[in-house]
Steps between C-alpha positions, in 0.01 A plus 500: 500500500641835406501790742298806412722731280647787692302827497666844474391582852670180635809563292544848642512345843779257395852590607663580170850575386587743228849518332444715185322819556601844370457800735441738216254259340268476800395854595140575602347710222379758763864538620621561153254783469582645853882486433461649154319799647741532796796512282379679190482208252243590241542222236251246644246381249225578758481616855197289584630188700247260357558613149876483557478144621313400192759683284788312651326154470291523192602784274865427443587298187574137609709213367827709495731526795637844393144647466393341827785666673396845372255534801792530731575842358224636733557295812874571495439870437305535825771297701775755497484633858565349837136543618365348193726189515423449868124524441506265208711246688276514814189458283662218324540311827137571596360378174702178529374449860142546377569233252629241759876515399728413794826540318594726196807615312413811326740637238564857370773666292659785717657659183149585370406711805778767486358742255412756778838486658475211736830289547480129453548450880212736572274314263568174673476638856162663426369178353623279778349740754165467332527113510602530873192733567268248329634185670492672836135588453428147385664357808302732728190394328557138538574418134878478485682501167866497394577732213848524349639705212669382178698775335468497130750625233373590148630287215513797267705714746864479620452519877462131591832484689395806698160364578657159598731688738200680638313175558796356690527814710148469618489122535463517885235770488229334292640447152477125412680497165588633159311481167530622147189590303381686182474407130674166433558514120830670432600527867635151605585433863861472420523876473476505882753227587698725726185575717414131534867404578502752784162350629662151491817611668308671771311172570177694419182410303402569135205442291470608129229579259549247233293280259201729489514700173814311386567139486738224617830694429387755766431229750827321429703818543320581818593168653834420355660846486317699764445224766146606547326310777152559374354590147276804489218347287708233318187395315682438175654197657199327342674539162742233612219247569362288217157331492507141353231338303425256777427798739829480678741789516876519452719747680801660321821540680441845624137415627642195669773712665238745621290229645775275638664797680162616641553855360202699592279645224334833609192450268244775449218370284278799445794737447643252239167506309501879500861512372451229246719233666192272512197509265245460791494391858352161414794446260756632746796251546453522881252211482750273315798610719299429817421141371865446419600593851715812402565729805199712407398817691200709427530886493332823404777697334306831478180513698380843350596436134340146492219563751584199714586390851676186600163356590333589181784320320451190710128498433542537127748213491272277700242576239739444199687196632269335750738582786384429857625586846799257464623681188472836663681391816780335288548835300525697828741254659708510179509879531605512858768234442634713220490838693806703569462462871696317767434118505363472858261795425376332185434177693322690774255649251446171308448281808334765729284706271469372130451128550248534785309786325449311185421179682230683701338640187514181315334323802225763510436444126486119544260545790260713287502245223433224749217694668342584159496124409370388836 
């Protein structure tokens, strides 16, 4: 007998883990409007928060990563001052708490927030203070959450070593690791080898956007040259998986390496559909990759631009792939195992919060099914 499928309200109560979420991709529309007015930014397409929310989610051209990224012009523009960064970071924590997230790594590119004169250090410190404000409030309210930062360098710029040094400098103050993002085509990971070598030498952590808009070479370079511990997206690993006539699948050498080494994939289904990395959610490779037992994690990428939460992503995947509580728990445990967080602390969250939380919700669902049949 199958349990009742998880509902969105139940999923919101589940203790979830988020590894791939962009700070400048998750602002509240009303906050964008407020900050634009406060700091004299006049280029918003509308100052009505509801209309602006629809503009970000519905009115941008889709199926193209570069066009998808155009929406960040406005969010980044209103995140150029310390008060703005601190507010956005605090509200990010509040929104994740409301969605039932218990651990999150939120990434941002400090170099994008210096147009009004802030130093890189000031950008990081204001953002970390916002995360601290939000987590302190959550703890006081009885809904504790751990939020750590990933510092992102832009592929198309030449500041990756500087950002890696910045990440290492703040590693004991809330920064979990280093990342590189931006358009993949024409900007291979190997352009940033010195930054990744520094991270490795400092015994620090690195993830890397790879295998989203570009294919297997991007993934191979991220792993073999840059020593990335996780793949940001990594969805194109499916290009190295062949379906046979008898229904079986055959993994190529790179796909086998990724699965055998348990390299985490930071998959973001709805975002991948919006950027053209997948034709639809039902056709997204996450279903296949989960069946093949890759180290799959489920993520939001940009909550504003894609109009999603981690709970809504889980709900949609349950509908598309027939996932149940066991699948959602497996994804969450995968994510916590893959977090850039001390081992003992990861175990404490897995055994003390995540497993019991999902087990309780699964038991409640099973009871409801049993009661309805009785």
